[in-house]
N, CA, C, O and the ligand as a Tripos MOL2 file, in Angstrom:
@<TRIPOS>MOLECULE
protein
  289   287    73     0     0
PROTEIN
NO_CHARGES

@<TRIPOS>ATOM
      1 N           0.8430   -1.1750    0.0000 N.3       1 MET1
      2 CA          0.0000    0.0000    0.0000 C.3       1 MET1
      3 C           0.8850    1.2330    0.0000 C.2       1 MET1
      4 O           1.7550    1.4020    0.8540 O.2       1 MET1
      5 N           0.6430    2.0740   -0.9630 N.am      2 SER2
      6 CA          1.4570    3.2840   -1.0340 C.3       2 SER2
      7 C           0.6860    4.4560   -0.4390 C.2       2 SER2
      8 O          -0.5250    4.6010   -0.6060 O.2       2 SER2
      9 N           1.4170    5.2420    0.2290 N.am      3 THR3
     10 CA          0.7870    6.4370    0.7890 C.3       3 THR3
     11 C           1.1760    7.6240   -0.0620 C.2       3 THR3
     12 O           2.3450    7.8340   -0.3850 O.2       3 THR3
     13 N           0.2090    8.3570   -0.4000 N.am      4 SER4
     14 CA          0.5060    9.5450   -1.1890 C.3       4 SER4
     15 C           0.6830   10.7350   -0.2500 C.2       4 SER4
     16 O          -0.0700   10.9410    0.7020 O.2       4 SER4
     17 N           1.6740   11.4680   -0.5580 N.am      5 VAL5
     18 CA          1.9620   12.6450    0.2570 C.3       5 VAL5
     19 C           1.4190   13.8700   -0.4550 C.2       5 VAL5
     20 O           1.7930   14.1890   -1.5830 O.2       5 VAL5
     21 N           0.5590   14.5130    0.2220 N.am      6 ILE6
     22 CA         -0.0090   15.7330   -0.3630 C.3       6 ILE6
     23 C           0.9500   16.8750   -0.0650 C.2       6 ILE6
     24 O           1.2430   17.1670    1.0950 O.2       6 ILE6
     25 N           1.4320   17.5110   -1.1090 N.am      7 PRO7
     26 CA          2.3620   18.6130   -0.8440 C.3       7 PRO7
     27 C           1.6690   19.7620   -0.1280 C.2       7 PRO7
     28 O           0.5200   20.1040   -0.4060 O.2       7 PRO7
     29 N           2.3950   20.3260    0.7800 N.am      8 ALA8
     30 CA          1.8420   21.4510    1.5340 C.3       8 ALA8
     31 C           1.6460   22.6460    0.6090 C.2       8 ALA8
     32 O           2.4430   22.9140   -0.2900 O.2       8 ALA8
     33 N           0.5880   23.3220    0.8620 N.am      9 ALA9
     34 CA          0.3250   24.5140    0.0610 C.3       9 ALA9
     35 C           1.3780   25.5650    0.3750 C.2       9 ALA9
     36 O           1.7540   25.7650    1.5300 O.2       9 ALA9
     37 N           1.8340   26.2150   -0.6470 N.am     10 PRO10
     38 CA          2.8230   27.2650   -0.3670 C.3      10 PRO10
     39 C           2.2220   28.3650    0.5030 C.2      10 PRO10
     40 O           1.0590   28.7460    0.3660 O.2      10 PRO10
     41 N           3.0460   28.8410    1.3770 N.am     11 ILE11
     42 CA          2.5820   29.9080    2.2670 C.3      11 ILE11
     43 C           2.4010   31.1760    1.4480 C.2      11 ILE11
     44 O           3.3270   31.6600    0.7960 O.2      11 ILE11
     45 N           1.2170   31.6840    1.5000 N.am     12 ALA12
     46 CA          0.9300   32.8920    0.7300 C.3      12 ALA12
     47 C           1.6180   34.0910    1.3820 C.2      12 ALA12
     48 O           1.5070   34.3290    2.5850 O.2      12 ALA12
     49 N           2.3120   34.8110    0.5600 N.am     13 THR13
     50 CA          2.9310   36.0240    1.0940 C.3      13 THR13
     51 C           1.8910   37.1310    1.1240 C.2      13 THR13
     52 O           1.1340   37.3030    0.1700 O.2      13 THR13
     53 N           1.8550   37.8610    2.1870 N.am     14 PRO14
     54 CA          0.8560   38.9270    2.2600 C.3      14 PRO14
     55 C           1.0890   39.9810    1.1840 C.2      14 PRO14
     56 O           2.2220   40.3690    0.9000 O.2      14 PRO14
     57 N           0.0100   40.4210    0.6080 N.am     15 VAL15
     58 CA          0.1200   41.4410   -0.4420 C.3      15 VAL15
     59 C           0.6070   42.7490    0.1520 C.2      15 VAL15
     60 O           1.4470   43.4410   -0.4240 O.2      15 VAL15
     61 N           0.0610   43.0750    1.3160 N.am     16 VAL16
     62 CA          0.4490   44.3180    1.9690 C.3      16 VAL16
     63 C           1.4410   43.9720    3.0690 C.2      16 VAL16
     64 O           1.0660   43.4430    4.1150 O.2      16 VAL16
     65 N           2.6770   44.2680    2.8260 N.am     17 THR17
     66 CA          3.7020   43.9750    3.8180 C.3      17 THR17
     67 C           3.7520   45.0920    4.8560 C.2      17 THR17
     68 O           3.1160   46.1360    4.7090 O.2      17 THR17
     69 N           4.5170   44.8420    5.8960 N.am     18 ALA18
     70 CA          4.6190   45.8340    6.9670 C.3      18 ALA18
     71 C           5.2200   47.1340    6.4530 C.2      18 ALA18
     72 O           4.8510   48.2230    6.8940 O.2      18 ALA18
     73 N           6.1580   47.0000    5.5080 N.am     19 GLU19
     74 CA          6.7880   48.2150    4.9830 C.3      19 GLU19
     75 C           5.7860   49.0470    4.1880 C.2      19 GLU19
     76 O           5.7460   50.2710    4.3100 O.2      19 GLU19
     77 N           4.9830   48.3750    3.3780 N.am     20 VAL20
     78 CA          3.9790   49.0930    2.5920 C.3      20 VAL20
     79 C           2.9760   49.7590    3.5200 C.2      20 VAL20
     80 O           2.5590   50.8960    3.2970 O.2      20 VAL20
     81 N           2.5950   49.0310    4.5660 N.am     21 ARG21
     82 CA          1.6510   49.5830    5.5350 C.3      21 ARG21
     83 C           2.2490   50.8160    6.2330 C.2      21 ARG21
     84 O           1.5580   51.8140    6.4380 O.2      21 ARG21
     85 N           3.5300   50.7390    6.5900 N.am     22 THR22
     86 CA          4.1890   51.8680    7.2560 C.3      22 THR22
     87 C           4.2730   53.0770    6.3290 C.2      22 THR22
     88 O           3.9980   54.2050    6.7380 O.2      22 THR22
     89 N           4.6520   52.8320    5.0890 N.am     23 VAL23
     90 CA          4.7590   53.9330    4.1280 C.3      23 VAL23
     91 C           3.3830   54.5530    3.8930 C.2      23 VAL23
     92 O           3.2590   55.7760    3.8240 O.2      23 VAL23
     93 N           2.3450   53.7130    3.7690 N.am     24 ALA24
     94 CA          0.9970   54.2360    3.5580 C.3      24 ALA24
     95 C           0.5440   55.0500    4.7550 C.2      24 ALA24
     96 O          -0.1000   56.0870    4.5950 O.2      24 ALA24
     97 N           0.8750   54.5880    5.9550 N.am     25 LEU25
     98 CA          0.4970   55.3250    7.1650 C.3      25 LEU25
     99 C           1.2100   56.6750    7.2220 C.2      25 LEU25
    100 O           0.5970   57.6950    7.5380 O.2      25 LEU25
    101 N           2.5010   56.6740    6.9160 N.am     26 LEU26
    102 CA          3.2580   57.9260    6.9360 C.3      26 LEU26
    103 C           2.7580   58.8930    5.8590 C.2      26 LEU26
    104 O           2.6180   60.0910    6.1010 O.2      26 LEU26
    105 N           2.4920   58.3510    4.6710 N.am     27 LEU27
    106 CA          2.0060   59.1880    3.5740 C.3      27 LEU27
    107 C           0.6300   59.7680    3.9060 C.2      27 LEU27
    108 O           0.3780   60.9500    3.6690 O.2      27 LEU27
    109 N          -0.2490   58.9460    4.4480 N.am     28 GLY28
    110 CA         -1.5750   59.4160    4.8390 C.3      28 GLY28
    111 C          -1.5020   60.4750    5.9180 C.2      28 GLY28
    112 O          -2.2380   61.4600    5.8800 O.2      28 GLY28
    113 N          -0.6090   60.2740    6.8880 N.am     29 THR29
    114 CA         -0.4420   61.2570    7.9590 C.3      29 THR29
    115 C           0.0870   62.5700    7.4010 C.2      29 THR29
    116 O          -0.3650   63.6440    7.7960 O.2      29 THR29
    117 N           1.0460   62.4850    6.4800 N.am     30 ALA30
    118 CA          1.6170   63.6980    5.8860 C.3      30 ALA30
    119 C           0.5630   64.4520    5.0760 C.2      30 ALA30
    120 O           0.4850   65.6780    5.1530 O.2      30 ALA30
    121 N          -0.2400   63.7370    4.3080 N.am     31 ILE31
    122 CA         -1.2750   64.3890    3.5030 C.3      31 ILE31
    123 C          -2.3140   65.0320    4.4100 C.2      31 ILE31
    124 O          -2.7430   66.1590    4.1640 O.2      31 ILE31
    125 N          -2.7220   64.3170    5.4620 N.am     32 LEU32
    126 CA         -3.6960   64.8710    6.3990 C.3      32 LEU32
    127 C          -3.1260   66.1100    7.0940 C.2      32 LEU32
    128 O          -3.8300   67.1030    7.2730 O.2      32 LEU32
    129 N          -1.8490   66.0480    7.4840 N.am     33 ALA33
    130 CA         -1.2140   67.1900    8.1370 C.3      33 ALA33
    131 C          -1.1510   68.3910    7.1960 C.2      33 ALA33
    132 O          -1.3650   69.5270    7.6210 O.2      33 ALA33
    133 N          -0.8600   68.1430    5.9270 N.am     34 LEU34
    134 CA         -0.8070   69.2510    4.9650 C.3      34 LEU34
    135 C          -2.1870   69.8690    4.7560 C.2      34 LEU34
    136 O          -2.3120   71.0860    4.6140 O.2      34 LEU34
    137 N          -3.2180   69.0340    4.7370 N.am     35 ILE35
    138 CA         -4.5820   69.5570    4.5910 C.3      35 ILE35
    139 C          -4.9440   70.4190    5.8030 C.2      35 ILE35
    140 O          -5.4850   71.5140    5.6520 O.2      35 ILE35
    141 N          -4.6420   69.9210    7.0040 N.am     36 VAL36
    142 CA         -4.9260   70.6880    8.2210 C.3      36 VAL36
    143 C          -4.1180   71.9790    8.2230 C.2      36 VAL36
    144 O          -4.6350   73.0460    8.5520 O.2      36 VAL36
    145 N          -2.8400   71.8710    7.8510 N.am     37 TYR37
    146 CA         -1.9770   73.0560    7.7860 C.3      37 TYR37
    147 C          -2.5440   74.0880    6.8160 C.2      37 TYR37
    148 O          -2.5610   75.2850    7.1020 O.2      37 TYR37
    149 N          -3.0080   73.6040    5.6660 N.am     38 TYR38
    150 CA         -3.5550   74.5310    4.6790 C.3      38 TYR38
    151 C          -4.7770   75.2500    5.2340 C.2      38 TYR38
    152 O          -4.8720   76.4740    5.1480 O.2      38 TYR38
    153 N          -5.7090   74.4960    5.8000 N.am     39 PHE39
    154 CA         -6.9510   75.1240    6.2590 C.3      39 PHE39
    155 C          -6.7150   76.0520    7.4440 C.2      39 PHE39
    156 O          -7.3980   77.0690    7.5680 O.2      39 PHE39
    157 N          -5.7650   75.7270    8.3160 N.am     40 ILE40
    158 CA         -5.5140   76.5980    9.4660 C.3      40 ILE40
    159 C          -4.6500   77.7910    9.0660 C.2      40 ILE40
    160 O          -4.9080   78.9130    9.5030 O.2      40 ILE40
    161 N          -3.6460   77.5650    8.2540 N.am     41 GLY41
    162 CA         -2.6690   78.6120    8.0270 C.3      41 GLY41
    163 C          -2.7490   79.3600    6.7250 C.2      41 GLY41
    164 O          -2.2410   80.4780    6.6460 O.2      41 GLY41
    165 N          -3.3600   78.8060    5.6950 N.am     42 VAL42
    166 CA         -3.2620   79.4190    4.3740 C.3      42 VAL42
    167 C          -4.6100   79.8600    3.8250 C.2      42 VAL42
    168 O          -4.7320   80.9480    3.2620 O.2      42 VAL42
    169 N          -5.6240   79.0110    3.9890 N.am     43 ASP43
    170 CA         -6.9200   79.2640    3.3560 C.3      43 ASP43
    171 C          -7.4900   80.6160    3.7910 C.2      43 ASP43
    172 O          -7.8160   80.8190    4.9610 O.2      43 ASP43
    173 N          -7.6010   81.5140    2.8480 N.am     44 GLU44
    174 CA         -8.1000   82.8490    3.1740 C.3      44 GLU44
    175 C          -8.4540   83.5770    1.8840 C.2      44 GLU44
    176 O          -7.6970   83.5440    0.9140 O.2      44 GLU44
    177 N          -9.5820   84.2160    1.8810 N.am     45 GLY45
    178 CA         -9.9640   85.0950    0.7860 C.3      45 GLY45
    179 C          -9.8830   84.4500   -0.5750 C.2      45 GLY45
    180 O         -10.5180   83.4260   -0.8280 O.2      45 GLY45
    181 N          -9.0860   85.0630   -1.4680 N.am     46 ALA46
    182 CA         -8.9970   84.5920   -2.8430 C.3      46 ALA46
    183 C          -8.3700   83.2030   -2.9400 C.2      46 ALA46
    184 O          -8.5990   82.4970   -3.9220 O.2      46 ALA46
    185 N          -7.5790   82.7960   -1.9370 N.am     47 LEU47
    186 CA         -6.9460   81.4780   -1.9590 C.3      47 LEU47
    187 C          -7.8570   80.3930   -1.4000 C.2      47 LEU47
    188 O          -7.4920   79.2170   -1.3890 O.2      47 LEU47
    189 N          -9.0450   80.7850   -0.9340 N.am     48 SER48
    190 CA         -9.9180   79.8360   -0.2580 C.3      48 SER48
    191 C         -10.4030   78.7430   -1.2000 C.2      48 SER48
    192 O         -10.7070   78.9930   -2.3660 O.2      48 SER48
    193 N         -10.4660   77.5360   -0.6720 N.am     49 VAL49
    194 CA        -10.9480   76.3910   -1.4320 C.3      49 VAL49
    195 C         -12.4170   76.5810   -1.7870 C.2      49 VAL49
    196 O         -12.8690   76.1510   -2.8480 O.2      49 VAL49
    197 N         -13.1430   77.2150   -0.9080 N.am     50 PHE50
    198 CA        -14.5850   77.3720   -1.0970 C.3      50 PHE50
    199 C         -14.9370   78.7130   -1.7230 C.2      50 PHE50
    200 O         -15.9480   79.3190   -1.3690 O.2      50 PHE50
    201 N         -14.1250   79.1690   -2.6340 N.am     51 GLY51
    202 CA        -14.4070   80.4200   -3.3070 C.3      51 GLY51
    203 C         -13.8610   81.5890   -2.5280 C.2      51 GLY51
    204 O         -13.1980   81.4260   -1.5040 O.2      51 GLY51
    205 N         -14.1490   82.7550   -3.0260 N.am     52 LYS52
    206 CA        -13.6330   83.9610   -2.3880 C.3      52 LYS52
    207 C         -14.4680   84.2580   -1.1440 C.2      52 LYS52
    208 O         -15.3860   85.0770   -1.1610 O.2      52 LYS52
    209 N         -14.1150   83.5640   -0.0730 N.am     53 SER53
    210 CA        -14.8680   83.7310    1.1650 C.3      53 SER53
    211 C         -13.9080   83.6590    2.3460 C.2      53 SER53
    212 O         -12.7510   83.2650    2.1980 O.2      53 SER53
    213 N         -14.3930   84.0370    3.4960 N.am     54 MET54
    214 CA        -13.5890   84.0110    4.7130 C.3      54 MET54
    215 C         -14.1420   83.0050    5.7180 C.2      54 MET54
    216 O         -13.7760   83.0450    6.8920 O.2      54 MET54
    217 N         -15.0160   82.1080    5.2770 N.am     55 TYR55
    218 CA        -15.6700   81.1830    6.2140 C.3      55 TYR55
    219 C         -14.6690   80.2760    6.9160 C.2      55 TYR55
    220 O         -14.6990   80.1430    8.1390 O.2      55 TYR55
    221 N         -13.7840   79.6540    6.1480 N.am     56 VAL56
    222 CA        -12.8070   78.7430    6.7400 C.3      56 VAL56
    223 C         -11.8410   79.5220    7.6180 C.2      56 VAL56
    224 O         -11.4840   79.0800    8.7100 O.2      56 VAL56
    225 N         -11.4250   80.6740    7.1360 N.am     57 HIS57
    226 CA        -10.5130   81.5140    7.9050 C.3      57 HIS57
    227 C         -11.1250   81.8870    9.2480 C.2      57 HIS57
    228 O         -10.4680   81.8000   10.2850 O.2      57 HIS57
    229 N         -12.3740   82.2980    9.2220 N.am     58 GLU58
    230 CA        -13.0330   82.6870   10.4720 C.3      58 GLU58
    231 C         -13.2460   81.4850   11.3820 C.2      58 GLU58
    232 O         -13.1800   81.6090   12.6050 O.2      58 GLU58
    233 N         -13.5060   80.3110   10.7810 N.am     59 PHE59
    234 CA        -13.7190   79.1130   11.5930 C.3      59 PHE59
    235 C         -12.4550   78.7490   12.3640 C.2      59 PHE59
    236 O         -12.5330   78.3530   13.5270 O.2      59 PHE59
    237 N         -11.2880   78.8790   11.7290 N.am     60 PHE60
    238 CA        -10.0260   78.5030   12.3620 C.3      60 PHE60
    239 C          -9.3060   79.7120   12.9630 C.2      60 PHE60
    240 O          -8.1360   79.6090   13.3310 O.2      60 PHE60
    241 N          -9.9830   80.8430   13.0650 N.am     61 HIS61
    242 CA         -9.3100   82.0800   13.4170 C.3      61 HIS61
    243 C          -8.5790   82.0170   14.7550 C.2      61 HIS61
    244 O          -7.4150   82.4090   14.8390 O.2      61 HIS61
    245 N          -9.2440   81.5310   15.7990 N.am     62 ASP62
    246 CA         -8.5970   81.4850   17.1130 C.3      62 ASP62
    247 C          -7.4120   80.5200   17.1070 C.2      62 ASP62
    248 O          -6.3600   80.8120   17.6760 O.2      62 ASP62
    249 N          -7.5910   79.3800   16.4630 N.am     63 GLY63
    250 CA         -6.4970   78.4180   16.3610 C.3      63 GLY63
    251 C          -5.3310   78.9820   15.5840 C.2      63 GLY63
    252 O          -4.1680   78.7140   15.8870 O.2      63 GLY63
    253 N          -5.6630   79.7680   14.5790 N.am     64 ARG64
    254 CA         -4.6320   80.4130   13.7600 C.3      64 ARG64
    255 C          -3.7800   81.3480   14.6170 C.2      64 ARG64
    256 O          -2.5530   81.3420   14.5200 O.2      64 ARG64
    257 N          -4.4320   82.1460   15.4500 N.am     65 HIS65
    258 CA         -3.6850   83.0450   16.3330 C.3      65 HIS65
    259 C          -2.9330   82.2680   17.3860 C.2      65 HIS65
    260 O          -1.7860   82.5900   17.6990 O.2      65 HIS65
    261 N          -3.5650   81.2460   17.9370 N.am     66 PHE66
    262 CA         -2.9260   80.4360   18.9950 C.3      66 PHE66
    263 C          -1.6470   79.7820   18.4760 C.2      66 PHE66
    264 O          -0.6620   79.6840   19.2070 O.2      66 PHE66
    265 N          -1.6540   79.3390   17.2270 N.am     67 LEU67
    266 CA         -0.4780   78.6650   16.6710 C.3      67 LEU67
    267 C           0.5260   79.6280   16.0680 C.2      67 LEU67
    268 O           1.5860   79.2080   15.6030 O.2      67 LEU67
    269 N           0.2060   80.9100   16.0700 N.am     68 GLY68
    270 CA          1.1740   81.9100   15.6370 C.3      68 GLY68
    271 C           1.2500   82.1370   14.1460 C.2      68 GLY68
    272 O           2.2400   82.6810   13.6560 O.2      68 GLY68
    273 N           0.2190   81.7300   13.4070 N.am     69 PHE69
    274 CA          0.2170   82.0340   11.9810 C.3      69 PHE69
    275 C          -0.0600   83.5170   11.7840 C.2      69 PHE69
    276 O          -0.8450   84.1000   12.5320 O.2      69 PHE69
    277 N           0.5730   84.1400   10.7870 N.am     70 PRO70
    278 CA          0.2810   85.5360   10.5280 C.3      70 PRO70
    279 C          -1.1630   85.6910   10.0660 C.2      70 PRO70
    280 O          -1.6610   84.9010    9.2640 O.2      70 PRO70
    281 N          -1.8220   86.7150   10.5840 N.am     71 CYS71
    282 CA         -3.2420   86.8650   10.2550 C.3      71 CYS71
    283 C          -3.5640   88.3040    9.8980 C.2      71 CYS71
    284 O          -3.7500   88.6290    8.7250 O.2      71 CYS71
    285 N          -3.6300   89.1590   10.8930 N.am     72 HIS72
    286 CA         -3.9730   90.5530   10.6280 C.3      72 HIS72
    287 C          -3.2280   91.4470   11.5860 C.2      72 HIS72
    288 O          -3.3750   92.6680   11.5320 O.2      72 HIS72
    289 ZN         -6.6810   87.1810   13.0280 Zn       73 ZN73
@<TRIPOS>BOND
     1     1     2 1
     2     2     3 1
     3     3     4 2
     4     3     5 am
     5     5     6 1
     6     6     7 1
     7     7     8 2
     8     7     9 am
     9     9    10 1
    10    10    11 1
    11    11    12 2
    12    11    13 am
    13    13    14 1
    14    14    15 1
    15    15    16 2
    16    15    17 am
    17    17    18 1
    18    18    19 1
    19    19    20 2
    20    19    21 am
    21    21    22 1
    22    22    23 1
    23    23    24 2
    24    23    25 am
    25    25    26 1
    26    26    27 1
    27    27    28 2
    28    27    29 am
    29    29    30 1
    30    30    31 1
    31    31    32 2
    32    31    33 am
    33    33    34 1
    34    34    35 1
    35    35    36 2
    36    35    37 am
    37    37    38 1
    38    38    39 1
    39    39    40 2
    40    39    41 am
    41    41    42 1
    42    42    43 1
    43    43    44 2
    44    43    45 am
    45    45    46 1
    46    46    47 1
    47    47    48 2
    48    47    49 am
    49    49    50 1
    50    50    51 1
    51    51    52 2
    52    51    53 am
    53    53    54 1
    54    54    55 1
    55    55    56 2
    56    55    57 am
    57    57    58 1
    58    58    59 1
    59    59    60 2
    60    59    61 am
    61    61    62 1
    62    62    63 1
    63    63    64 2
    64    63    65 am
    65    65    66 1
    66    66    67 1
    67    67    68 2
    68    67    69 am
    69    69    70 1
    70    70    71 1
    71    71    72 2
    72    71    73 am
    73    73    74 1
    74    74    75 1
    75    75    76 2
    76    75    77 am
    77    77    78 1
    78    78    79 1
    79    79    80 2
    80    79    81 am
    81    81    82 1
    82    82    83 1
    83    83    84 2
    84    83    85 am
    85    85    86 1
    86    86    87 1
    87    87    88 2
    88    87    89 am
    89    89    90 1
    90    90    91 1
    91    91    92 2
    92    91    93 am
    93    93    94 1
    94    94    95 1
    95    95    96 2
    96    95    97 am
    97    97    98 1
    98    98    99 1
    99    99   100 2
   100    99   101 am
   101   101   102 1
   102   102   103 1
   103   103   104 2
   104   103   105 am
   105   105   106 1
   106   106   107 1
   107   107   108 2
   108   107   109 am
   109   109   110 1
   110   110   111 1
   111   111   112 2
   112   111   113 am
   113   113   114 1
   114   114   115 1
   115   115   116 2
   116   115   117 am
   117   117   118 1
   118   118   119 1
   119   119   120 2
   120   119   121 am
   121   121   122 1
   122   122   123 1
   123   123   124 2
   124   123   125 am
   125   125   126 1
   126   126   127 1
   127   127   128 2
   128   127   129 am
   129   129   130 1
   130   130   131 1
   131   131   132 2
   132   131   133 am
   133   133   134 1
   134   134   135 1
   135   135   136 2
   136   135   137 am
   137   137   138 1
   138   138   139 1
   139   139   140 2
   140   139   141 am
   141   141   142 1
   142   142   143 1
   143   143   144 2
   144   143   145 am
   145   145   146 1
   146   146   147 1
   147   147   148 2
   148   147   149 am
   149   149   150 1
   150   150   151 1
   151   151   152 2
   152   151   153 am
   153   153   154 1
   154   154   155 1
   155   155   156 2
   156   155   157 am
   157   157   158 1
   158   158   159 1
   159   159   160 2
   160   159   161 am
   161   161   162 1
   162   162   163 1
   163   163   164 2
   164   163   165 am
   165   165   166 1
   166   166   167 1
   167   167   168 2
   168   167   169 am
   169   169   170 1
   170   170   171 1
   171   171   172 2
   172   171   173 am
   173   173   174 1
   174   174   175 1
   175   175   176 2
   176   175   177 am
   177   177   178 1
   178   178   179 1
   179   179   180 2
   180   179   181 am
   181   181   182 1
   182   182   183 1
   183   183   184 2
   184   183   185 am
   185   185   186 1
   186   186   187 1
   187   187   188 2
   188   187   189 am
   189   189   190 1
   190   190   191 1
   191   191   192 2
   192   191   193 am
   193   193   194 1
   194   194   195 1
   195   195   196 2
   196   195   197 am
   197   197   198 1
   198   198   199 1
   199   199   200 2
   200   199   201 am
   201   201   202 1
   202   202   203 1
   203   203   204 2
   204   203   205 am
   205   205   206 1
   206   206   207 1
   207   207   208 2
   208   207   209 am
   209   209   210 1
   210   210   211 1
   211   211   212 2
   212   211   213 am
   213   213   214 1
   214   214   215 1
   215   215   216 2
   216   215   217 am
   217   217   218 1
   218   218   219 1
   219   219   220 2
   220   219   221 am
   221   221   222 1
   222   222   223 1
   223   223   224 2
   224   223   225 am
   225   225   226 1
   226   226   227 1
   227   227   228 2
   228   227   229 am
   229   229   230 1
   230   230   231 1
   231   231   232 2
   232   231   233 am
   233   233   234 1
   234   234   235 1
   235   235   236 2
   236   235   237 am
   237   237   238 1
   238   238   239 1
   239   239   240 2
   240   239   241 am
   241   241   242 1
   242   242   243 1
   243   243   244 2
   244   243   245 am
   245   245   246 1
   246   246   247 1
   247   247   248 2
   248   247   249 am
   249   249   250 1
   250   250   251 1
   251   251   252 2
   252   251   253 am
   253   253   254 1
   254   254   255 1
   255   255   256 2
   256   255   257 am
   257   257   258 1
   258   258   259 1
   259   259   260 2
   260   259   261 am
   261   261   262 1
   262   262   263 1
   263   263   264 2
   264   263   265 am
   265   265   266 1
   266   266   267 1
   267   267   268 2
   268   267   269 am
   269   269   270 1
   270   270   271 1
   271   271   272 2
   272   271   273 am
   273   273   274 1
   274   274   275 1
   275   275   276 2
   276   275   277 am
   277   277   278 1
   278   278   279 1
   279   279   280 2
   280   279   281 am
   281   281   282 1
   282   282   283 1
   283   283   284 2
   284   283   285 am
   285   285   286 1
   286   286   287 1
   287   287   288 2
@<TRIPOS>SUBSTRUCTURE
     1 MET1         2 RESIDUE 1 A MET
     2 SER2         6 RESIDUE 1 A SER
     3 THR3        10 RESIDUE 1 A THR
     4 SER4        14 RESIDUE 1 A SER
     5 VAL5        18 RESIDUE 1 A VAL
     6 ILE6        22 RESIDUE 1 A ILE
     7 PRO7        26 RESIDUE 1 A PRO
     8 ALA8        30 RESIDUE 1 A ALA
     9 ALA9        34 RESIDUE 1 A ALA
    10 PRO10       38 RESIDUE 1 A PRO
    11 ILE11       42 RESIDUE 1 A ILE
    12 ALA12       46 RESIDUE 1 A ALA
    13 THR13       50 RESIDUE 1 A THR
    14 PRO14       54 RESIDUE 1 A PRO
    15 VAL15       58 RESIDUE 1 A VAL
    16 VAL16       62 RESIDUE 1 A VAL
    17 THR17       66 RESIDUE 1 A THR
    18 ALA18       70 RESIDUE 1 A ALA
    19 GLU19       74 RESIDUE 1 A GLU
    20 VAL20       78 RESIDUE 1 A VAL
    21 ARG21       82 RESIDUE 1 A ARG
    22 THR22       86 RESIDUE 1 A THR
    23 VAL23       90 RESIDUE 1 A VAL
    24 ALA24       94 RESIDUE 1 A ALA
    25 LEU25       98 RESIDUE 1 A LEU
    26 LEU26      102 RESIDUE 1 A LEU
    27 LEU27      106 RESIDUE 1 A LEU
    28 GLY28      110 RESIDUE 1 A GLY
    29 THR29      114 RESIDUE 1 A THR
    30 ALA30      118 RESIDUE 1 A ALA
    31 ILE31      122 RESIDUE 1 A ILE
    32 LEU32      126 RESIDUE 1 A LEU
    33 ALA33      130 RESIDUE 1 A ALA
    34 LEU34      134 RESIDUE 1 A LEU
    35 ILE35      138 RESIDUE 1 A ILE
    36 VAL36      142 RESIDUE 1 A VAL
    37 TYR37      146 RESIDUE 1 A TYR
    38 TYR38      150 RESIDUE 1 A TYR
    39 PHE39      154 RESIDUE 1 A PHE
    40 ILE40      158 RESIDUE 1 A ILE
    41 GLY41      162 RESIDUE 1 A GLY
    42 VAL42      166 RESIDUE 1 A VAL
    43 ASP43      170 RESIDUE 1 A ASP
    44 GLU44      174 RESIDUE 1 A GLU
    45 GLY45      178 RESIDUE 1 A GLY
    46 ALA46      182 RESIDUE 1 A ALA
    47 LEU47      186 RESIDUE 1 A LEU
    48 SER48      190 RESIDUE 1 A SER
    49 VAL49      194 RESIDUE 1 A VAL
    50 PHE50      198 RESIDUE 1 A PHE
    51 GLY51      202 RESIDUE 1 A GLY
    52 LYS52      206 RESIDUE 1 A LYS
    53 SER53      210 RESIDUE 1 A SER
    54 MET54      214 RESIDUE 1 A MET
    55 TYR55      218 RESIDUE 1 A TYR
    56 VAL56      222 RESIDUE 1 A VAL
    57 HIS57      226 RESIDUE 1 A HIS
    58 GLU58      230 RESIDUE 1 A GLU
    59 PHE59      234 RESIDUE 1 A PHE
    60 PHE60      238 RESIDUE 1 A PHE
    61 HIS61      242 RESIDUE 1 A HIS
    62 ASP62      246 RESIDUE 1 A ASP
    63 GLY63      250 RESIDUE 1 A GLY
    64 ARG64      254 RESIDUE 1 A ARG
    65 HIS65      258 RESIDUE 1 A HIS
    66 PHE66      262 RESIDUE 1 A PHE
    67 LEU67      266 RESIDUE 1 A LEU
    68 GLY68      270 RESIDUE 1 A GLY
    69 PHE69      274 RESIDUE 1 A PHE
    70 PRO70      278 RESIDUE 1 A PRO
    71 CYS71      282 RESIDUE 1 A CYS
    72 HIS72      286 RESIDUE 1 A HIS
    73 ZN73       289 GROUP 0 **** ****
């Protein structure tokens, strides 16, 4: 009687490795930080994302002064 040996399935390598996950986390954090930086420090008047308005500027106004961004 012969016994057949079933070969073990190859171990699947994860598609998303730890390095890719780390780079994605760092990239996401950097993009989020730049968006926050833009809205707190830059968005104003003609440069505003939401048209020529001061809504975002006024919303972040106290934070803008607290963090020392130039304002008025
Ligand atoms: Zn101000």
